Backbone as CSV, one residue per row, in Angstrom:
resi,resn,N_x,N_y,N_z,CA_x,CA_y,CA_z,C_x,C_y,C_z
1,MET,20.179,-110.103,-62.969,21.313,-109.943,-62.081,21.598,-111.272,-61.374
2,LEU,22.850,-111.687,-61.393,23.231,-112.941,-60.744,23.054,-112.850,-59.232
3,GLN,22.559,-113.936,-58.660,22.393,-114.026,-57.211,23.010,-115.332,-56.738
4,ARG,23.469,-115.327,-55.509,24.025,-116.551,-54.920,22.866,-117.466,-54.541
5,MET,22.962,-118.725,-54.923,21.919,-119.693,-54.629,21.884,-120.007,-53.139
6,VAL,20.676,-120.208,-52.617,20.522,-120.728,-51.259,20.121,-122.196,-51.394
7,ILE,20.428,-122.990,-50.380,20.243,-124.444,-50.457,18.819,-124.842,-50.842
8,SER,17.815,-124.098,-50.401,16.428,-124.459,-50.732,16.160,-124.402,-52.238
9,GLN,16.999,-123.711,-52.998,16.828,-123.614,-54.451,17.543,-124.736,-55.202
10,PHE,18.324,-125.531,-54.480,19.134,-126.545,-55.144,18.319,-127.550,-55.964
11,PRO,17.169,-128.053,-55.493,16.426,-129.026,-56.313,16.089,-128.502,-57.715
12,GLU,15.704,-127.243,-57.813,15.373,-126.655,-59.116,16.624,-126.528,-59.985
13,ILE,17.735,-126.127,-59.388,19.012,-126.034,-60.113,19.415,-127.418,-60.616
14,TYR,19.280,-128.414,-59.763,19.683,-129.770,-60.137,18.833,-130.290,-61.302
15,ARG,17.559,-129.932,-61.344,16.708,-130.347,-62.480,17.235,-129.766,-63.793
16,ILE,17.665,-128.512,-63.754,18.243,-127.896,-64.956,19.544,-128.613,-65.321
17,MET,20.339,-128.954,-64.315,21.597,-129.672,-64.544,21.324,-131.010,-65.237
18,GLU,20.366,-131.764,-64.715,20.025,-133.073,-65.303,19.571,-132.936,-66.756
19,ALA,18.838,-131.866,-67.053,18.319,-131.660,-68.407,19.385,-131.156,-69.374
20,SER,20.514,-130.707,-68.844,21.507,-130.026,-69.668,22.811,-130.780,-69.889
21,PHE,23.089,-131.792,-69.073,24.382,-132.473,-69.150,24.205,-133.974,-69.305
22,SER,25.196,-134.599,-69.967,25.181,-136.057,-70.063,25.496,-136.632,-68.684
23,ASP,25.135,-137.874,-68.475,25.260,-138.526,-67.172,26.683,-138.490,-66.609
24,ASP,27.691,-138.545,-67.463,29.080,-138.546,-66.992,29.591,-137.150,-66.635
25,GLU,28.752,-136.124,-66.820,29.202,-134.750,-66.604,28.658,-134.097,-65.333
26,TYR,27.892,-134.830,-64.545,27.446,-134.276,-63.262,27.343,-135.392,-62.232
27,ARG,27.374,-135.001,-60.971,27.367,-135.949,-59.860,25.934,-136.327,-59.471
28,PRO,25.784,-137.463,-58.779,24.476,-137.777,-58.203,24.052,-136.649,-57.242
29,TYR,22.762,-136.525,-57.031,22.182,-135.431,-56.250,22.907,-135.194,-54.925
30,GLU,23.040,-136.221,-54.104,23.641,-136.047,-52.772,25.101,-135.610,-52.853
31,GLU,25.842,-136.128,-53.826,27.244,-135.717,-53.991,27.336,-134.264,-54.442
32,GLN,26.445,-133.882,-55.363,26.448,-132.500,-55.839,26.101,-131.559,-54.687
33,LEU,25.112,-131.926,-53.906,24.703,-131.120,-52.757,25.835,-131.004,-51.728
34,ALA,26.593,-132.071,-51.534,27.692,-132.075,-50.558,28.812,-131.099,-50.930
35,LEU,28.878,-130.689,-52.196,29.928,-129.748,-52.605,29.823,-128.416,-51.869
36,PHE,28.638,-128.091,-51.367,28.477,-126.816,-50.667,29.270,-126.766,-49.365
37,GLU,29.803,-127.898,-48.945,30.693,-127.921,-47.782,32.099,-127.452,-48.159
38,GLU,32.388,-127.414,-49.454,33.688,-126.941,-49.946,33.656,-125.407,-49.978
39,PRO,34.595,-124.739,-49.311,34.540,-123.276,-49.255,34.701,-122.583,-50.615
40,GLU,35.334,-123.248,-51.567,35.553,-122.621,-52.877,34.358,-122.765,-53.816
41,TYR,33.388,-123.604,-53.467,32.297,-123.945,-54.381,31.054,-123.105,-54.101
42,GLY,30.386,-122.710,-55.161,29.119,-122.003,-55.022,28.361,-122.005,-56.334
43,ILE,27.098,-121.684,-56.267,26.270,-121.585,-57.468,25.629,-120.202,-57.505
44,TYR,25.736,-119.574,-58.666,25.057,-118.312,-58.932,23.937,-118.602,-59.920
45,TYR,22.836,-117.892,-59.772,21.734,-118.092,-60.707,21.151,-116.741,-61.088
46,MET,20.458,-116.738,-62.212,19.720,-115.556,-62.629,18.241,-115.891,-62.487
47,PRO,17.508,-115.127,-61.663,16.079,-115.414,-61.523,15.316,-115.045,-62.789
48,ILE,14.277,-115.800,-63.068,13.431,-115.508,-64.229,12.885,-114.094,-64.134
49,GLY,12.659,-113.601,-62.939,12.122,-112.257,-62.736,13.091,-111.132,-63.029
50,SER,14.308,-111.430,-63.473,15.254,-110.375,-63.834,14.649,-109.515,-64.927
51,GLU,14.971,-108.233,-64.915,14.389,-107.298,-65.881,14.486,-107.797,-67.310
52,SER,15.620,-108.364,-67.667,15.836,-108.787,-69.051,14.943,-109.951,-69.466
53,LEU,14.342,-110.661,-68.501,13.532,-111.835,-68.828,12.042,-111.652,-68.570
54,GLU,11.644,-110.569,-67.912,10.250,-110.406,-67.511,9.277,-110.525,-68.673
55,SER,9.624,-109.976,-69.830,8.700,-110.018,-70.968,8.540,-111.428,-71.529
56,GLN,9.545,-112.285,-71.337,9.472,-113.645,-71.866,8.700,-114.584,-70.954
57,VAL,8.652,-114.273,-69.668,7.974,-115.131,-68.694,7.086,-114.240,-67.822
58,PRO,5.868,-113.933,-68.305,5.015,-112.998,-67.569,4.432,-113.550,-66.265
59,ASP,4.490,-114.850,-66.037,3.912,-115.459,-64.840,4.715,-115.053,-63.603
60,SER,4.130,-114.227,-62.749,4.857,-113.726,-61.577,5.208,-114.831,-60.586
61,ALA,4.507,-115.965,-60.631,4.822,-117.080,-59.725,6.191,-117.676,-60.039
62,LEU,6.686,-117.434,-61.240,7.981,-117.986,-61.653,9.138,-117.021,-61.431
63,LYS,8.850,-115.802,-60.967,9.883,-114.761,-60.965,11.146,-115.094,-60.173
64,ASP,11.049,-115.906,-59.133,12.238,-116.253,-58.357,12.867,-117.575,-58.778
65,LYS,12.255,-118.267,-59.731,12.814,-119.526,-60.228,14.062,-119.214,-61.050
66,PRO,15.018,-120.138,-61.098,16.243,-119.877,-61.860,16.025,-119.979,-63.371
67,ALA,16.474,-118.946,-64.069,16.489,-118.982,-65.529,17.695,-119.787,-65.990
68,GLY,18.726,-119.789,-65.176,19.949,-120.519,-65.464,20.886,-120.399,-64.282
69,PHE,21.993,-121.128,-64.350,22.931,-121.114,-63.227,24.363,-121.308,-63.694
70,LEU,25.277,-120.884,-62.844,26.717,-121.087,-63.012,27.229,-121.703,-61.718
71,ALA,27.702,-122.939,-61.792,28.319,-123.592,-60.633,29.815,-123.358,-60.747
72,VAL,30.388,-122.664,-59.778,31.776,-122.228,-59.894,32.622,-122.647,-58.696
73,TRP,33.896,-122.802,-58.985,34.924,-123.004,-57.960,35.795,-121.758,-58.011
74,GLU,35.903,-121.048,-56.901,36.729,-119.845,-56.869,38.016,-120.140,-56.107
75,PHE,39.072,-120.334,-56.876,40.390,-120.595,-56.316,41.179,-119.290,-56.260
76,ALA,42.283,-119.279,-55.549,43.126,-118.082,-55.479,43.622,-117.700,-56.871
77,GLU,43.872,-118.717,-57.711,44.478,-118.492,-59.027,43.467,-118.135,-60.120
78,PHE,42.274,-118.680,-60.068,41.282,-118.483,-61.126,39.908,-118.945,-60.655
79,ILE,38.902,-118.620,-61.468,37.541,-119.126,-61.253,37.276,-120.181,-62.318
80,PHE,36.783,-121.319,-61.885,36.450,-122.415,-62.786,34.936,-122.579,-62.816
81,ILE,34.359,-122.467,-64.007,32.928,-122.714,-64.181,32.772,-124.203,-64.440
82,GLU,32.311,-124.937,-63.438,32.153,-126.384,-63.600,30.886,-126.725,-64.376
83,HIS,29.803,-126.065,-64.077,28.541,-126.279,-64.788,27.918,-124.922,-65.095
84,PHE,27.382,-124.811,-66.299,26.696,-123.596,-66.725,25.544,-124.048,-67.601
85,ALA,24.345,-123.671,-67.242,23.187,-124.083,-68.039,22.058,-123.079,-67.875
86,VAL,21.239,-123.024,-68.904,20.045,-122.180,-68.917,18.839,-123.099,-68.999
87,ASN,17.778,-122.729,-68.302,16.525,-123.470,-68.375,16.200,-123.716,-69.852
88,PRO,15.929,-124.971,-70.243,15.677,-125.268,-71.660,14.607,-124.383,-72.306
89,LYS,13.630,-123.923,-71.543,12.566,-123.067,-72.090,13.052,-121.658,-72.397
90,LEU,14.213,-121.293,-71.884,14.719,-119.927,-72.051,15.995,-119.856,-72.884
91,ARG,16.385,-120.959,-73.494,17.603,-120.946,-74.307,17.400,-120.061,-75.536
92,ASN,18.488,-119.532,-76.040,18.493,-118.635,-77.197,17.766,-117.324,-76.922
93,SER,17.738,-116.914,-75.647,17.077,-115.660,-75.276,18.085,-114.585,-74.870
94,GLY,19.374,-114.919,-74.904,20.401,-113.989,-74.444,20.721,-114.146,-72.963
95,THR,19.977,-115.012,-72.290,20.177,-115.220,-70.854,21.587,-115.718,-70.560
96,GLY,22.036,-116.730,-71.296,23.356,-117.310,-71.059,24.473,-116.302,-71.258
97,SER,24.407,-115.537,-72.338,25.431,-114.514,-72.584,25.455,-113.494,-71.459
98,GLY,24.279,-113.073,-71.037,24.203,-112.097,-69.949,24.810,-112.625,-68.664
99,MET,24.531,-113.895,-68.363,25.066,-114.499,-67.145,26.589,-114.591,-67.201
100,LEU,27.113,-115.070,-68.331,28.575,-115.191,-68.470,29.256,-113.837,-68.345
101,GLN,28.708,-112.846,-69.048,29.324,-111.520,-69.029,29.296,-110.917,-67.630
102,GLU,28.200,-111.137,-66.898,28.125,-110.612,-65.535,29.151,-111.288,-64.625
103,LEU,29.296,-112.605,-64.742,30.280,-113.310,-63.919,31.691,-112.811,-64.211
104,VAL,32.023,-112.671,-65.479,33.362,-112.215,-65.862,33.604,-110.800,-65.336
105,LYS,32.580,-109.946,-65.419,32.706,-108.576,-64.923,32.941,-108.535,-63.412
106,LEU,32.247,-109.406,-62.689,32.376,-109.448,-61.228,33.715,-110.028,-60.781
107,SER,34.310,-110.849,-61.631,35.533,-111.554,-61.261,36.758,-110.676,-61.449
108,LYS,37.642,-110.756,-60.497,38.934,-110.061,-60.607,40.032,-111.050,-60.994
109,LYS,39.626,-112.287,-61.303,40.572,-113.359,-61.604,40.298,-113.902,-63.003
110,PRO,41.258,-114.646,-63.562,40.987,-115.340,-64.818,39.824,-116.327,-64.635
111,VAL,39.084,-116.563,-65.706,37.942,-117.483,-65.679,38.175,-118.561,-66.727
112,CYS,37.915,-119.818,-66.362,38.045,-120.914,-67.323,36.878,-121.878,-67.177
113,LEU,36.717,-122.716,-68.184,35.669,-123.736,-68.191,36.089,-124.877,-69.100
114,GLU,35.360,-125.985,-69.013,35.618,-127.155,-69.864,34.565,-127.204,-70.964
115,VAL,34.984,-127.640,-72.159,34.043,-127.854,-73.264,34.340,-129.186,-73.938
116,GLU,33.313,-129.688,-74.605,33.471,-130.924,-75.369,34.418,-130.689,-76.543
117,LEU,34.953,-131.780,-77.079,35.762,-131.689,-78.290,34.865,-131.219,-79.432
118,PRO,35.423,-130.477,-80.394,34.593,-129.951,-81.482,34.288,-130.987,-82.569
119,ASP,33.885,-132.180,-82.154,33.629,-133.274,-83.095,32.204,-133.292,-83.641
120,ALA,31.274,-132.708,-82.931,29.868,-132.742,-83.333,29.358,-131.310,-83.504
121,GLU,28.304,-131.172,-84.283,27.745,-129.851,-84.569,27.348,-129.105,-83.290
122,LEU,26.669,-129.785,-82.374,26.242,-129.126,-81.137,27.449,-128.653,-80.325
123,ALA,28.501,-129.454,-80.268,29.714,-129.060,-79.540,30.365,-127.847,-80.208
124,ARG,30.410,-127.829,-81.543,30.986,-126.678,-82.255,30.161,-125.414,-81.998
125,ARG,28.839,-125.560,-81.957,27.972,-124.410,-81.671,28.205,-123.900,-80.249
126,ARG,28.367,-124.814,-79.311,28.612,-124.427,-77.917,29.949,-123.685,-77.807
127,ILE,30.985,-124.211,-78.464,32.290,-123.542,-78.468,32.160,-122.151,-79.089
128,GLY,31.422,-122.056,-80.194,31.193,-120.758,-80.835,30.505,-119.769,-79.902
129,PHE,29.537,-120.254,-79.134,28.853,-119.409,-78.147,29.867,-118.834,-77.156
130,TYR,30.728,-119.695,-76.621,31.728,-119.220,-75.661,32.703,-118.245,-76.322
131,GLU,33.101,-118.530,-77.563,34.014,-117.624,-78.267,33.361,-116.260,-78.480
132,ARG,32.082,-116.243,-78.832,31.376,-114.964,-78.995,31.305,-114.195,-77.677
133,ASN,31.444,-114.898,-76.583,31.407,-114.267,-75.263,32.800,-114.056,-74.673
134,GLY,33.826,-114.110,-75.529,35.171,-113.729,-75.111,36.087,-114.844,-74.643
135,PHE,35.629,-116.096,-74.729,36.466,-117.217,-74.305,37.304,-117.716,-75.474
136,VAL,38.470,-118.273,-75.158,39.414,-118.764,-76.159,39.598,-120.267,-75.965
137,PHE,39.518,-121.007,-77.071,39.685,-122.460,-77.076,41.170,-122.788,-76.996
138,ASN,41.567,-123.560,-76.002,42.960,-124.003,-75.839,43.022,-125.473,-76.233
139,ASP,43.747,-125.776,-77.285,43.707,-127.124,-77.862,44.704,-128.093,-77.223
140,TYR,44.900,-127.993,-75.921,45.757,-128.950,-75.215,44.918,-130.165,-74.827
141,PRO,45.459,-131.377,-75.028,44.708,-132.580,-74.624,44.354,-132.524,-73.138
142,TYR,43.096,-132.826,-72.833,42.605,-132.748,-71.459,41.522,-133.804,-71.270
143,MET,41.635,-134.546,-70.202,40.636,-135.570,-69.890,40.023,-135.246,-68.533
144,GLN,38.718,-134.995,-68.524,38.038,-134.801,-67.241,37.985,-136.154,-66.545
145,PRO,38.540,-136.246,-65.335,38.469,-137.522,-64.609,37.011,-137.882,-64.310
146,PRO,36.743,-139.136,-63.967,35.369,-139.492,-63.592,34.879,-138.551,-62.485
147,ILE,33.728,-137.952,-62.696,33.202,-136.961,-61.760,32.651,-137.609,-60.499
148,SER,32.385,-138.913,-60.586,31.836,-139.655,-59.454,32.095,-141.140,-59.693
149,LYS,32.001,-141.930,-58.637,32.193,-143.379,-58.771,31.189,-143.944,-59.779
150,GLY,31.696,-144.776,-60.684,30.839,-145.378,-61.693,30.664,-144.540,-62.948
151,LYS,31.207,-143.330,-62.954,31.126,-142.462,-64.134,32.406,-142.634,-64.947
152,SER,32.350,-142.220,-66.200,33.496,-142.368,-67.102,34.254,-141.056,-67.251
153,PRO,35.561,-141.142,-67.574,36.291,-139.919,-67.912,35.723,-139.348,-69.213
154,VAL,35.876,-138.039,-69.397,35.321,-137.380,-70.578,36.426,-136.553,-71.238
155,PRO,36.707,-136.797,-72.532,37.702,-135.965,-73.219,37.115,-134.573,-73.477
156,LEU,37.794,-133.559,-72.989,37.327,-132.180,-73.104,38.487,-131.271,-73.482
157,ARG,38.224,-129.991,-73.575,39.246,-128.965,-73.726,38.932,-127.859,-72.726
158,ILE,39.939,-127.050,-72.443,39.785,-125.912,-71.537,39.657,-124.639,-72.371
159,MET,38.677,-123.821,-72.027,38.550,-122.490,-72.621,38.818,-121.480,-71.512
160,THR,39.486,-120.391,-71.876,39.827,-119.349,-70.916,39.306,-118.013,-71.427
161,TYR,38.894,-117.167,-70.515,38.343,-115.879,-70.911,39.457,-114.902,-71.278
162,GLY,39.279,-114.244,-72.422,40.153,-113.142,-72.799,41.411,-113.485,-73.552
163,LYS,42.032,-114.612,-73.228,43.288,-114.957,-73.909,43.571,-116.447,-73.780
164,ALA,44.365,-116.930,-74.733,44.822,-118.319,-74.660,45.840,-118.434,-73.530
165,VAL,46.047,-119.656,-73.069,47.050,-119.891,-72.025,48.214,-120.679,-72.615
166,SER,49.370,-120.507,-72.005,50.552,-121.263,-72.420,50.415,-122.704,-71.932
167,GLN,51.286,-123.574,-72.433,51.297,-124.969,-71.974,51.490,-125.021,-70.455
168,GLU,52.391,-124.198,-69.949,52.662,-124.173,-68.504,51.425,-123.719,-67.712
169,GLU,50.753,-122.679,-68.193,49.533,-122.201,-67.517,48.437,-123.263,-67.568
170,PHE,48.310,-123.910,-68.730,47.321,-124.982,-68.861,47.593,-126.092,-67.850
171,GLU,48.854,-126.506,-67.736,49.202,-127.585,-66.806,48.887,-127.206,-65.358
172,GLN,49.057,-125.937,-65.017,48.720,-125.475,-63.665,47.200,-125.541,-63.441
173,ILE,46.426,-125.102,-64.430,44.961,-125.189,-64.336,44.550,-126.647,-64.167
174,GLN,45.089,-127.501,-65.018,44.756,-128.927,-64.980,45.087,-129.533,-63.614
175,LYS,46.240,-129.215,-63.084,46.662,-129.758,-61.787,45.690,-129.340,-60.680
176,ILE,45.309,-128.078,-60.658,44.378,-127.584,-59.634,43.015,-128.256,-59.783
177,LEU,42.525,-128.372,-61.011,41.222,-129.016,-61.221,41.254,-130.472,-60.775
178,TYR,42.292,-131.182,-61.152,42.383,-132.591,-60.768,42.409,-132.744,-59.244
179,GLN,43.232,-131.946,-58.588,43.395,-132.101,-57.137,42.203,-131.585,-56.347
180,ARG,41.651,-130.426,-56.718,40.682,-129.767,-55.856,39.235,-129.994,-56.267
181,VAL,38.982,-130.204,-57.552,37.605,-130.452,-58.009,37.334,-131.945,-58.092
182,TYR,38.247,-132.670,-58.754,38.023,-134.100,-59.010,38.674,-135.011,-57.973
183,LYS,39.447,-134.417,-57.063,40.057,-135.162,-55.949,40.884,-136.356,-56.423
184,CYS,41.729,-136.106,-57.417,42.617,-137.160,-57.916,43.946,-136.534,-58.324
185,GLU,44.911,-137.361,-58.564,46.221,-136.897,-59.000,46.312,-136.994,-60.514
186,LEU,47.019,-136.069,-61.090,47.255,-136.057,-62.525,48.245,-137.156,-62.875
187,GLN,47.875,-138.028,-63.786,48.772,-139.093,-64.248,49.590,-138.546,-65.411
188,LYS,50.887,-138.633,-65.312,51.763,-138.162,-66.392,51.588,-139.039,-67.623
189,GLN,51.500,-138.383,-68.794,51.385,-139.113,-70.058,52.734,-139.713,-70.418
190,LYS,52.720,-140.958,-70.885,53.972,-141.626,-71.267,54.202,-141.519,-72.743
């Protein structure tokens, strides 16, 4: 069952983040921690002690440790999953699917996330995972702005739960992400 993270759990969540994302896809520790001052931002996690995971991790000392997490921005228009990762020791256990499905069930709003371009096998597998969990790949060009000073922009695509979005809907999602998550203005393509 998903639980809201408390600040004391952040170091463990951040370790999973570091192990799961390339350097250009997450912020330095202090910047990531500062996001909790944003009212729309929060992290949900699934404890290892959840019923579905108890048989895989019998050590009771680990029961409250995060099996995985979803870092989300909840806007009036939609929920954006900025980071989603499962503890590397628990991957391919169904944990990720369970977490995604629970978040979507709890949400009364559309849900979206960013994915890498389908250029590499691992990226195609990740996209397939999201598709198996009800997300739709929207093939509109999208560039994630630098997530922090000194980081590079990352070419990505937006996936949305349940249905594809129109060009107009995509542009609205992009505008909100640029302004509220990445704190920059969208540059019009020439």
